[in-house]
C-alpha positions in Angstrom: -35.0 28.4 0.6 -37.1 25.8 -0.8 -37.8 22.4 1.3 -35.2 20.4 -0.8 -32.4 23.2 0.4 -33.7 22.9 3.7 -33.0 18.7 3.5 -30.1 19.2 1.5 -28.2 21.6 4.2 -29.7 19.5 7.2 -27.6 16.4 5.8 -24.5 18.2 4.1 -21.5 16.9 6.0 -23.5 14.5 8.5 -25.1 12.3 5.8 -22.6 10.0 6.1 -21.7 8.6 9.9 -19.0 6.2 9.1 -17.3 4.0 6.5 -16.0 0.8 6.4 -13.9 -1.1 4.0 -12.8 -4.7 3.5 -9.8 -4.4 1.7 -8.4 -1.6 -0.5 -6.0 -2.6 -3.6 -3.6 -0.1 -4.9 -1.4 -0.5 -8.3 1.4 1.3 -8.6 2.8 0.3 -11.6 1.4 2.8 -14.0 3.4 5.3 -15.9 3.1 8.7 -14.0 4.2 8.1 -10.3 1.5 10.4 -9.3 -1.5 8.3 -10.9 -2.4 5.4 -9.4 -5.2 2.7 -9.8 -7.6 1.8 -6.5 -10.0 -0.8 -5.9 -12.4 -2.0 -2.7 -14.1 -5.6 -3.0 -16.8 -4.3 -0.3 -17.8 -0.8 1.7 -20.0 -0.6 3.9 -21.1 3.4 4.8 -23.6 3.9 7.8 -25.5 6.7 6.9 -27.8 9.3 8.4 -31.6 8.2 7.9 -33.8 8.9 5.3 -36.4 7.1 3.9 -36.9 5.6 0.1 -33.6 6.8 -1.0 -30.6 5.4 -3.1 -26.9 6.9 -3.3 -25.2 7.1 -6.2 -21.8 9.1 -4.9 -20.6 11.9 -7.9 -16.8 12.3 -6.5 -14.7 11.3 -3.7 -11.7 13.1 -2.1 -9.1 11.7 0.1 -8.0 13.3 2.8 -5.1 12.8 5.1 -3.5 15.1 8.1 -6.4 18.0 7.0 -4.8 17.9 3.7 -6.6 17.0 0.3 -4.2 14.3 -1.1 -6.3 12.9 -4.7 -9.4 12.5 -6.1 -11.0 9.1 -7.2 -12.6 9.0 -10.9 -16.2 7.3 -11.3 -15.6 4.9 -8.2 -18.3 3.6 -6.9 -20.8 0.8 -8.5 -24.5 0.8 -7.9 -25.3 0.4 -4.4 -27.6 -1.6 -2.4 -29.3 0.8 0.8 -30.9 -1.4 3.6 -31.9 0.4 6.7 -29.6 3.1 6.5 -26.2 0.9 5.5 -25.3 1.0 2.0 -23.4 -1.7 0.8 -21.2 -1.1 -2.5 -17.8 -1.8 -3.9 -15.3 0.6 -5.3 -14.5 -0.8 -8.8 -10.9 -0.2 -10.2 -10.6 3.5 -10.8 -8.1 5.9 -11.3 -6.6 8.1 -8.3 -4.8 11.5 -9.2 -2.7 13.2 -6.6 -3.0 16.9 -6.6 0.4 18.1 -7.7 0.4 20.6 -4.3 -0.3 17.8 -2.5 2.9 15.5 -3.5 4.1 15.7 -0.1 1.6 14.8 1.9 0.6 11.5 -0.1 4.4 10.4 0.1 3.5 10.4 3.9 0.5 8.8 3.6 2.2 5.9 1.7 4.8 5.8 4.3 2.1 5.7 7.4 0.3 2.7 5.2 3.5 0.9 4.8 5.0 1.4 8.7 2.0 1.9 10.9 -0.2 -0.9 12.4 -3.1 1.4 11.5 -4.0 4.7 10.0 -6.5 7.1 9.9 -7.5 9.3 7.3 -10.9 10.8 5.7 -13.1 10.3 3.1 -15.1 13.3 1.5 -17.4 13.7 -1.5 -20.8 14.6 -2.6 -23.4 11.9 -3.6 -27.1 12.2 -5.3 -30.1 11.3 -3.1 -33.0 10.2 -4.9 -35.9 9.6 -2.2 -39.5 9.2 -2.2 -41.3 11.9 -0.4 -44.9 9.8 -0.9 -47.5 12.3 -2.0 -44.9 14.9 -2.4 -43.5 13.0 -5.1 -39.8 11.2 -5.9 -36.9 14.1 -5.7 -33.1 14.6 -6.1 -31.0 16.6 -3.9 -27.7 16.7 -6.0 -24.2 17.4 -4.4 -24.8 16.6 -1.2 -21.4 16.7 0.6 -19.7 14.1 3.5 -17.0 13.8 5.3 -15.8 10.7 6.9 -12.8 8.9 8.8 -11.4 5.6 7.5 -9.3 3.5 9.5 -7.5 1.0 7.7 -4.8 -2.1 8.9 -1.2 -1.0 7.9 1.6 -3.6 6.8 3.2 -2.4 10.2 6.7 -2.8 8.7 5.8 -6.5 7.9 7.1 -8.0 11.0 7.0 -11.7 10.5 8.9 -12.7 7.2 10.6 -15.9 7.1 13.1 -17.0 4.7 12.5 -20.4 3.8 15.5 -21.1 2.4 18.6 -19.0 1.0 21.0 -20.0 -1.9 24.1 -18.5 -3.5 23.4 -18.3 -7.1 25.9 -17.1 -9.7 26.0 -13.0 -10.2 24.1 -12.1 -13.0 25.8 -10.3 -15.9 24.5 -7.2 -17.7 24.6 -6.6 -21.2 28.5 -5.3 -21.9 29.0 -5.9 -18.2 30.7 -8.9 -16.9 29.7 -10.0 -13.2 31.6 -8.6 -10.3 34.4 -10.4 -8.8 33.2 -9.1 -5.7 29.4 -9.6 -5.5 27.8 -12.5 -3.5 24.4 -13.0 -4.9 21.8 -15.1 -2.3 18.6 -15.9 -3.7 16.1 -16.0 -0.7 12.5 -18.0 -0.5 10.1 -15.9 1.8 6.8 -16.1 3.1 5.6 -12.7 3.9 2.0 -12.2 6.3 0.3 -9.2 5.3 -1.4 -8.1 8.6 -2.9 -5.0 6.4 -6.1 -4.9 4.6 -4.3 -3.5 1.5 -3.3 -5.4 -1.9 -0.2 -3.8 -3.5 1.3 -3.8 -6.7 4.3 -2.4 -6.3 7.0 -3.4 -9.1 10.2 -3.9 -8.9 11.7 -2.8 -5.2 15.6 -2.5 -4.5 16.2 -1.9 -0.2 19.4 -1.0 1.1 20.1 -4.3 3.3 22.3 -4.0 6.5 23.4 -6.1 9.3 23.5 -5.8 13.4 25.0 -2.6 14.0 23.7 -0.8 11.1 26.5 -1.9 8.8 25.7 -1.7 5.2 26.5 -4.7 3.3 24.7 -4.3 -0.1 20.9 -4.5 -1.7 17.9 -6.8 -1.8 15.8 -6.6 -5.0 12.3 -7.8 -4.5 11.4 -8.3 -8.5 7.6 -7.5 -9.8 6.9 -7.3 -6.2 3.2 -7.3 -4.6 1.4 -8.2 -2.0 -2.2 -9.6 -1.3 -4.1 -9.7 2.3 -2.9 -12.5 4.2 0.0 -15.3 3.5 2.6 -14.1 0.6 4.3 -17.5 -0.1 7.3 -18.0 -1.8 8.0 -14.8 -2.4 11.9 -14.4 -4.1 14.4 -11.7 -2.6 17.7 -11.6 -4.2 20.3 -9.9 -2.1 23.5 -9.1 -4.3 25.9 -8.7 -1.1 29.5 -6.4 -1.6 32.3 -8.1 -0.3 34.6 -5.1 -0.4 32.6 -4.2 2.6 34.1 -5.9 5.6 30.3 -6.4 7.1 29.4 -7.9 3.6 32.6 -10.4 3.4 31.6 -11.5 7.7 28.0 -11.9 6.9 28.7 -14.5 4.3 31.6 -16.2 6.3 29.1 -16.2 9.1 26.0 -18.0 7.1 28.5 -21.0 6.9 28.1 -21.5 10.4 24.7 -20.1 11.6 21.4 -18.1 11.0 22.0 -14.5 10.7 19.4 -11.6 10.8 19.6 -8.9 8.2 17.2 -5.4 7.9 15.9 -4.3 4.8 14.9 -0.3 4.3 13.4 2.1 2.0 15.5 4.8 0.3 15.2 7.4 -2.5 16.0 4.7 -5.3 13.7 1.9 -3.8 11.5 2.3 -6.6 11.5 3.6 -10.2 8.0 5.3 -9.2 8.9 8.5 -7.5 6.0 8.5 -4.9 6.1 5.0 -4.1 10.3 5.6 -3.7 9.6 8.3 -1.3 7.0 6.9 0.4 9.0 3.8 1.3 12.1 5.2 2.7 10.8 4.7 6.2 10.3 1.2 5.4 12.4 -1.4 7.9 12.0 -5.1 7.1 13.9 -7.7 8.3 14.3 -11.7 8.6 16.6 -14.8 9.3 18.6 -16.4 6.5 19.4 -19.7 7.4 22.7 -21.2 7.9 24.3 -22.2 4.4 24.0 -26.4 4.4 26.9 -28.3 2.7 27.8 -25.3 1.0 31.2 -23.2 0.3 30.8 -19.3 -0.4 34.6 -19.3 -1.7 33.7 -15.7 -1.0 36.7 -13.4 -2.1 
């Protein structure tokens, strides 16, 4: 075994002590449900001390609950290294989910959507280039590493505020008249995002219920995206089916006082198969302010 082989063996897997991401952006609107784009403005890695080296990362995989779920293509920009701390960014890159890992990725999406924090693993390999003084500059190829990474999740977006709600004319689809039994409520929402995730989700439809888990209709979040922190003036459109007694009661109750509604994911939440399945456990709620000076004319 050569000197370099000995060094490589020593640093395999133990190379990276831990990794932190300031944020992670994921775009779920690509044509293939099992391919997303991922980015991060800042990544910090604390490494085993190796003098005079730099650290071009070659490939990275995500691992959740001991399952490899996908790999990132050409992910990292050139890194700066100081005192064993690597600072880099994850430029916009493509994440491919392995066919055998679809179920694991669905669970991963669900965990990020519903938990306050979620820990998963990053594993990969890097070339290490370092200066051994009189022995010259040497490169260790494909040094493996694996480390846990914890990100704050959406935690079911617990503090959504509905600033206003108005009844609007029912939309007509081409060749199909608007339903006489639908009441459409357009809500202006402020959505604090407590996570480290910026998400581009596209159109999302959520099953809508009232207290007692009584179904009343569907809520559409069109072209939905979330940035880290406060997201103001997002539009949610609730279409109530007033052939359902609970929906009719909700409309009448809103003429008198504020009412809380509950939004849940289901298998038809998104056209993106992975996202739709991952958001099934999502549970949101907010209070619709009562209608002021408005009569619903509910059928």
